[in-house]
C-alpha positions in Angstrom: 26.6 -13.4 -5.7 23.4 -11.5 -6.5 20.3 -11.4 -4.2 16.9 -10.1 -5.3 15.1 -8.0 -2.6 11.7 -9.3 -1.8 8.8 -7.7 0.1 9.6 -7.2 3.8 13.3 -7.4 3.4 15.6 -5.0 5.2 19.4 -4.8 4.8 19.7 -5.7 8.5 17.6 -8.8 8.0 19.5 -9.9 4.9 22.8 -9.4 6.7 21.6 -11.5 9.6 20.5 -14.3 7.3 23.9 -14.4 5.5 26.0 -14.0 8.6 27.6 -10.7 7.5 27.4 -7.1 8.7 25.3 -4.3 7.2 28.5 -2.4 6.7 29.9 -5.2 4.5 26.6 -5.3 2.6 26.7 -1.6 1.9 30.4 -1.7 0.9 29.5 -4.3 -1.7 26.6 -2.2 -3.0 27.6 1.5 -3.3 24.5 2.1 -5.5 22.4 1.8 -2.3 22.3 5.4 -1.1 19.4 5.0 1.3 19.4 1.7 3.2 15.9 2.4 4.5 14.4 2.5 1.0 15.5 -0.7 -0.7 12.7 -1.9 -3.0 11.5 -5.4 -3.9 13.0 -6.5 -7.2 16.3 -4.6 -6.6 19.3 -6.8 -7.2 22.1 -6.4 -4.7 25.5 -8.2 -4.5 26.5 -10.3 -1.5 30.1 -9.9 -0.4 32.2 -12.6 -2.1 33.3 -15.1 0.6 33.1 -18.3 -1.5 30.0 -20.4 -0.5 27.5 -18.3 1.3 25.1 -19.3 4.1 21.4 -18.5 4.0 19.0 -18.7 7.0 15.6 -20.2 6.1 12.7 -17.9 6.9 8.9 -18.7 7.1 7.4 -19.5 3.8 10.7 -20.3 2.1 11.0 -23.2 -0.4 14.3 -24.4 -1.9 13.0 -23.5 -5.3 12.1 -20.0 -4.2 15.5 -19.5 -2.5 17.3 -20.7 -5.6 15.4 -18.3 -7.8 16.0 -15.4 -5.5 19.7 -16.0 -5.2 20.2 -16.6 -8.9 21.4 -20.2 -8.7 20.0 -23.3 -10.1 17.9 -25.6 -8.0 20.2 -28.5 -8.7 23.2 -26.5 -7.6 21.5 -25.5 -4.4 20.5 -29.1 -3.7 24.0 -30.3 -4.4 25.5 -27.8 -2.0 23.2 -29.1 0.8 23.4 -32.9 0.6 22.0 -33.4 4.1 18.9 -31.2 3.6 15.5 -32.6 2.8 14.0 -30.2 0.2 10.5 -30.9 1.4 11.2 -30.2 5.1 13.0 -26.9 5.4 13.1 -25.6 9.0 12.9 -21.9 9.9 16.3 -20.8 11.0 18.1 -23.6 9.2 21.4 -22.4 7.5 21.8 -23.5 3.9 25.1 -23.4 1.9 24.7 -21.4 -1.3 27.2 -21.8 -4.1 28.8 -18.6 -5.4 27.9 -17.3 -8.8 29.1 -14.5 -11.0 27.6 -11.1 -10.1 24.7 -9.8 -12.2 24.5 -6.1 -12.8 21.5 -4.2 -11.4 19.2 -2.6 -13.9 19.8 1.1 -14.6 17.5 3.6 -12.8 14.7 5.3 -14.7 15.8 8.2 -16.8 15.2 11.3 -14.8 15.1 9.5 -11.5 12.2 8.7 -9.2 9.1 10.9 -9.6 7.2 10.2 -6.4 9.3 11.5 -3.5 7.5 10.9 -0.1 7.8 14.1 2.0 6.2 15.9 4.9 4.4 18.4 2.6 2.9 15.8 0.2 -0.4 17.5 -0.6 -3.0 17.5 -3.3 -0.9 19.7 -5.7 2.1 17.3 -5.2 0.0 14.3 -6.0 -1.5 15.9 -9.1 1.9 17.0 -10.4 3.3 13.5 -9.9 0.3 12.0 -11.8 1.1 14.3 -14.7 4.7 13.2 -14.8 3.9 9.5 -14.3 1.4 9.5 -17.2 4.0 11.3 -19.4 6.7 8.8 -18.5 4.5 5.7 -18.7 1.8 6.4 -21.3 0.2 3.0 -20.8 -1.2 4.4 -17.5 -4.9 5.4 -17.9 -5.9 8.4 -15.9 -9.5 9.5 -15.2 -11.6 11.0 -12.5 -14.4 9.5 -10.4 -15.9 12.9 -9.4 -15.1 16.1 -7.4 -14.9 17.0 -3.8 -17.1 19.5 -1.9 -14.7 22.3 -2.9 -14.5 21.1 -6.5 -11.2 19.3 -6.5 -10.9 16.4 -8.9 -10.7 12.9 -7.4 -8.4 11.1 -9.8 -8.3 7.4 -10.6 -5.5 5.6 -12.4 -5.8 2.3 -14.1 -2.7 0.1 -14.6 -3.1 -3.2 -16.3 -5.3 -4.6 -19.1 -6.6 -7.9 -17.5 -10.2 -8.9 -17.0 -9.7 -9.3 -13.2 -10.4 -5.9 -11.5 -8.9 -4.8 -8.2 -9.2 -1.5 -6.4 -7.0 0.3 -3.9 -7.8 3.6 -2.3 -6.1 6.0 0.2 -6.8 9.1 2.3 -10.4 8.7 3.2 -9.3 10.7 6.2 -7.4 13.9 5.8 -4.9 13.3 8.7 -4.1 9.9 7.1 -2.5 11.5 4.1 0.7 9.3 4.4 -1.3 6.6 2.6 -1.4 8.7 -0.6 2.3 8.7 -1.2 2.3 5.0 -0.3 -0.1 4.2 -3.2 1.6 6.8 -5.5 5.0 5.2 -4.9 3.6 1.8 -5.6 2.1 3.0 -8.8 5.5 4.3 -10.0 7.4 1.1 -8.9 4.7 -1.1 -10.6 4.6 0.9 -13.8 8.4 1.0 -14.0 8.7 -2.8 -13.5 6.1 -3.4 -16.2 7.9 -1.0 -18.6 11.2 -2.9 -18.1 9.5 -6.4 -18.2 10.8 -7.2 -14.7 9.7 -9.0 -11.6 9.2 -7.5 -8.2 10.3 -10.3 -5.8 8.3 -13.4 -6.7 5.8 -11.5 -8.8 6.1 -11.4 -12.6 4.8 -7.9 -13.3 4.1 -8.2 -17.0 2.0 -11.3 -16.3 0.1 -9.5 -13.5 -0.4 -6.5 -15.9 -2.0 -8.8 -18.5 -4.2 -10.6 -16.0 -5.3 -7.8 -13.7 -6.6 -4.2 -14.0 -5.7 -2.3 -10.9 -7.7 0.9 -10.2 -6.0 3.3 -7.7 -7.8 6.2 -6.1 -4.9 7.8 -4.3 -6.8 10.6 -2.5 -10.5 10.1 -1.7 -10.6 13.2 0.5 -8.6 16.0 -1.1 -10.2 18.8 0.8 -9.5 17.1 4.1 -5.8 16.5 3.1 -5.5 20.1 2.2 -6.8 21.3 5.5 -4.3 19.1 7.3 -1.4 20.0 5.1 -2.0 23.6 4.4 -4.5 24.9 7.0 -7.4 27.2 6.3 -7.9 30.8 5.2 -10.8 33.1 4.7 -11.1 32.3 1.0 -12.5 28.9 2.0 -16.2 29.1 1.4 -16.8 26.9 4.4 -14.5 28.8 6.7 -17.0 29.6 9.5 -18.5 26.1 9.5 -15.2 24.3 9.6 -13.6 26.5 12.3 -16.8 26.1 14.4 -16.7 22.3 13.9 -13.0 22.4 14.9 -13.8 23.9 18.3 -12.9 27.4 17.2 -9.4 26.4 16.2 -7.7 27.1 12.9 -5.2 24.3 13.5 -6.5 21.4 11.3 -3.5 19.0 11.7 -5.7 16.3 13.2 -8.7 16.8 10.9 -10.1 13.6 9.4 -13.4 14.8 7.8 -14.2 16.5 4.5 -14.9 20.2 3.9 -18.3 19.9 5.5 -17.2 18.1 8.6 -18.4 14.7 7.5 -16.4 11.6 8.1 -16.4 10.0 4.6 -15.7 6.5 6.0 -18.9 6.6 8.0 -21.0 7.5 4.9 -21.8 4.1 3.3 -25.2 2.3 3.5 -24.1 -0.5 5.7 -25.9 -0.1 9.0 -25.4 3.7 8.6 -28.1 4.5 11.1 -26.3 2.6 13.8 -23.0 4.4 13.2 -24.8 7.8 13.0 -26.5 7.2 16.3 -23.2 6.8 18.2 -21.2 9.7 16.6 -21.5 13.5 16.7 -24.8 14.9 15.6 -23.2 17.7 13.5 -20.1 18.6 11.6 -16.9 17.6 13.5 -13.3 16.7 12.9 -14.2 13.0 12.7 -17.0 10.4 13.1 -19.9 12.6 12.0 -21.8 10.3 9.6 -23.5 13.1 7.8 -27.3 13.9 7.4 -27.8 10.7 5.4 -25.9 7.9 3.7 -23.9 9.0 0.7 -24.8 12.7 1.3 -21.3 13.8 0.3 -19.9 14.2 -3.2 -16.8 12.2 -2.4 -18.7 9.2 -1.0 -21.2 9.4 -3.9 -18.3 9.3 -6.3 -16.7 6.3 -4.6 -20.0 4.4 -4.6 -20.8 5.1 -8.3 -17.2 4.2 -9.2 -17.4 0.9 -7.4 -20.8 0.0 -8.9 -19.4 0.7 -12.4 -16.8 -2.1 -11.9 -16.6 -5.7 -11.1 -14.0 -5.7 -8.4 -12.6 -9.0 -7.3 -11.4 -7.4 -4.1 -10.8 -3.9 -2.6 -8.3 -2.5 -0.1 -8.7 0.8 1.7 -5.5 2.1 3.2 -5.8 4.0 6.5 -3.5 4.8 9.4 -2.7 3.7 12.1 -2.4 0.5 14.1 -0.7 -2.1 12.0 -3.8 -4.2 11.7 -5.9 -5.5 8.8 -9.7 -5.6 9.2 -11.2 -8.2 6.9 -14.8 -9.0 8.0 -18.2 -7.4 8.3 -21.3 -8.7 10.0 -20.5 -12.3 9.1 -21.0 -11.4 5.4 -17.4 -11.8 4.3 -16.6 -14.8 2.0 -14.7 -17.7 3.4 -11.7 -16.9 1.1 -11.1 -13.6 2.9 -9.5 -15.4 5.8 -7.0 -17.1 3.6 -6.2 -13.8 1.8 -5.8 -11.9 5.1 -3.4 -14.5 6.4 -1.3 -14.0 3.3 -1.4 -10.2 3.8 -0.5 -10.7 7.5 2.5 -12.8 6.6 3.7 -10.3 4.0 3.4 -7.3 6.3 3.6 -8.5 9.9 0.3 -6.8 10.6 -2.4 -8.4 12.8 -5.5 -9.7 11.0 -8.7 -8.6 12.9 -12.0 -9.9 11.7 -14.3 -7.2 13.0 -13.6 -3.5 13.6 -16.7 -2.9 15.8 -18.0 -0.2 13.5 -20.2 0.1 10.4 -20.8 2.3 7.4 -17.3 2.1 6.1 -16.4 1.6 2.5 -15.0 -1.9 3.2 -18.2 -2.8 5.1 -20.4 -1.7 2.3 -18.4 -3.5 -0.3 -18.5 -6.8 1.7 -22.2 -6.4 2.4 -23.3 -5.6 -1.2 -20.9 -7.8 -3.2 -20.0 -10.6 -0.7 -16.4 -10.4 -1.9 -13.1 -9.8 -0.1 -12.7 -6.3 1.3 -10.0 -5.1 3.6 -9.0 -2.0 5.6 -5.3 -1.9 6.2 -4.2 0.4 9.0 -0.6 1.3 8.3 2.0 2.5 10.8 1.8 3.2 14.5 1.4 6.2 16.8 -0.8 9.3 16.5 -2.2 10.7 13.3 -0.9 12.3 11.2 2.0 9.9 11.2 5.5 11.4 10.7 7.0 11.0 7.3 9.9 9.3 9.0 7.8 6.2 9.2 7.2 6.1 5.4 10.0 3.7 4.4 9.1 1.3 7.2 5.4 1.4 6.1 6.5 0.9 2.5 8.5 -2.2 3.4 5.5 -3.6 5.4 2.9 -3.0 2.7 4.6 -3.7 -0.6 3.8 -7.4 -0.1 0.1 -6.6 0.5 0.0 -4.4 -2.6 1.5 -7.1 -4.8 -0.4 -10.0 -3.3 -3.7 -8.2 -3.7 -3.2 -8.4 -7.5 -2.3 -12.0 -7.6 -4.8 -13.7 -5.3 
């Protein structure tokens, strides 16, 4: 019996719902070589034991379960004569009729392009973008500007629809793990569109036609490079940066750009208030700069945003497993509905106010009065270890997809 992976699924959770072991599940699916990286939309086979049981989870409907398990709704209803289709209870076990196995789709020719790894830096991202555009020529690649040190800040558009949505990552150098998150999503989404497939409950060709997604996978390339590759004397800002870093050449915890400015404290949304409570000069984090939008990276993001008509924006940061969704009471009422959906998809805690100002999300809400979100992925101390990536992926794929559909 086939089962289609949906956002948030894990092999352990699937095994628990069907009353089998993970070992039995793996034995029936030898194509799954990394149990921690199952992707929404992947079709796996359940061990054949005749009629299977399924444990109802929050948000389930009989129709959705039937679609996910590859059986007809009428067959599912017939297998459960004592179940009220309109009153499913979480934890309730349903009988599921067995069906003939359906083969999983073949992997992309040449394998995956985006491989999340500890050394994922600016060069890795740019190389992956070259290869993604070559494999999926419908991706539209551009640039929103350049960093302090002249690095291109790329943007990728996927989709042709009139509804515009924007996701960004790595406003802070030490939060670089958010870049492979968006890059991996770009590849999975593009591949699903090329194959005409669904990812979980989402029909990707339909989303592609209705929505244009603009991804800026690395807002702060200079900061990421400092964290990933350190500093040398060739850096024109060497003395300023080392001095701002307390005399240390260890930049593993650096958040700011190449002038010691925190790019997420740069936007004209009560900037003066944020500047007054942070450092008064270049620093690893929290220095708001000499004025709003003083930095080329924040200027590029502002101009890029003004040039579009975004229905919503999401800035991915780390860490904390929370979703900030309000600013100064200016957020629209629908933001609460959307953040509840994001919270259900990820398990993250919605938090209305972050207690800060001058962030990209704050400015977007203030000036457009539309939904804006800051998603803090993972947990621990930045930079997060790459070992958290696949857990972060499983938690956020639902947000990434839902953001296109709401």
